[in-house]
N, C-alpha and C positions, 0 to 999 in steps of 0.2 A: 321556414327556410332560413330566415335571419337568425333564429335561435341556434340552428346547427352551425352556421358560419361563425357565430360568436363563440360557441363551444370549441370549435376547431382552433380559433385564434387563441383563446385562453389556454388550451392544451399545448399549443405550439410554444407560446411564451413561457409557460412553466417548464416545459421540457428543455428549452434552450437555457433557461436560468439554472436548472439542476445540472445539466451537462457542463455548463461553464464553471459551476462551483466545483465539480469533481475534477475537471481538467486543471483548474488553478491549483488545486491541492496536490495532485499527483505529478504536476510538471516539476515539482521540487525534488523528485527522486527518479533515478534511472538505475535499473538493475540489469545485469547481463550475465548469463550462464554460458559456459563454453559447451556448445552442443556436441562437439566431437569427443570430449572427455567426460561429460556428465553421464552418470549411471543411475537408473532408478531401481537397481537391485537392492534388496533388503540389506542393511548394514553398510551400504556403500558410502565412501567419503567423496565429497564433491567440493569444488571451488567455484565461487562466483565473485564478480566485481560490481561495484556500484559507485554512484556519485549523488551527493545530497547538496542542494543549494541552500546555504545558510546565510545569505547576504543580509537578511533582515536582522541578524543578531551580531553584527560586526562589533568586535571589541569585548564580547562576553565569552567567558570560559564555559564551554558546554561539554556535557558528557552524552555520548551517543550509545544507547543500549539496544542491543539486537536480540530478538527472540523469534520463535516460530509457533505455529499451531500444531506441530507434530506431537503425537502421543507415543511415549516410549514404554508404556506399561507400568509395572509396579516398582521399577528401579528408580528411586528418588535420590539415591546417594550420588550418582554421577550427573554432572552438569551437561545437558545435551544441547544447550543453546549454541548457535553458530559462534565461531571465534574469529576475531579480526587477525589477519595474518600480515597485511600490509596497510599502512595508513599514510596517505599523502606521499607515497614513494618510499616510505621508511619501512623496511621489513622488520617484523617483530619476531624475536626468537621464540621457539616452541614453548619453553617453560613460562614465558611471559604473555602468551596469547590468552585473551579472555573475551567475553561477550560485550565489553564496553570499551570505549576509547574517549580520551579527552581531546578537545579541539577548540581553538579560539579563532573564529573567522575574522579575517582582516579585509580591508577594502580591495587589496590586490590579490587576496587569496581567500575567497569566501566559500569555496566548494570543498566538501569533505569527500576525498577520493579514497576508496578502500578495496581491499580484497578480503574475503572471508571463507572459512572452511565450514562444512556442514556434514554431519553423519546422519544417514537415514536410519529409522528404526529397524532393528533386526527381525522383527516379526511384523507380518502384514505387508501389503504392497501399497506404496504411496505413488500417486500420480499428480499430486498438486501440493504446493507448499506456500503458505502465506507467511511472508516476512514482516515482522513488526519492528519499527524503529521508534524508540521513545527518546526524545531529546530533552534533557533537563539542564537547569543552570547549576551553579555551585551550591545552591540551597536545596537542591533536589526538587525544585518547582518545575513542573512539566511545561516546556515551551512549545513543543510540537510533537505530534504523533503521526507517523507516516506508515503506509502499508504498500506492499507490492506482492505479486504472485508469480511463482515459477510453476509452470505446468508442463506435463509431458507433451501435450499438443499432438499435432498430426505427425510432425517430423522430429520431435524432441530437439528443436532448435531454439535459437534465441528469439528476441522480440520480433524481428523481421520475419521469421519463419513460423511464428505461432506459439512459441512457448509462453510468452507473456500476453495471453489472450485478453485478459481483463485486468486492469490495475486495481480493481476493487472487488471485494467480496460480493458474490451474487446476491446475498441476502440484503446488502446495502442498496444495491440497484433496485431490487424488488420493493424495498421500503420506500425509496424515492418515487418510483412510479405509482405505488399505492397512495402515497401522500398527495401526489399531483392529481390523481384521479379524484380523491376525496375533496380536494379544494375546488375542482371543476364542478363536481356534482353539488357541492354546497352553494356555489355561485348560481348554478342553474335553478336550484330549489328556491333560493332567496328571490331570484328574479321572477319565478313563477308565482310566489306568494305576493310579491308587490303588484304584479299584473292583476291577480285575482282581487286584491283589495281595491284597486282602482276601478275594476269593473263593478 
């Protein structure tokens, strides 16, 4: 009985620790898609907005690079990454729009606010998109790597209605749970060996 209680306590502690780590990482990014204008039709163009908290890098010139996990087939000549259209209230002209933007966070302005456009693949039906944000310094050294997911969800709405159902890839969550279970079983096995040696 005591062994089961100990196992439950260990599992709860590990689960809380893993959840806390994920929440701390994803709290730095917020993504919002306009559910009224968003289309999941093949080849559709969509707009989304976001905000990234970069307070820990105040005074450093950063480059934010955005990409997705979408597959566009064999056409490698065309750049299919999302394009920044508005950065901190400044609209970018169409010819200058690209998948990266330079930003220097300051104490009074540490959040990177943006709007971006995205074209869906013309072949196949997409129901979920993972957005990857790679933040590098002026030497191209990676400072942070953030992810968020846009999903069709039940109502094709924003985060409050179910579009952003999980901020992390399901494979990552499965890996965390598996690792937690392995640690618990290792602790139980070690305790069992110690008890047998004492006996």
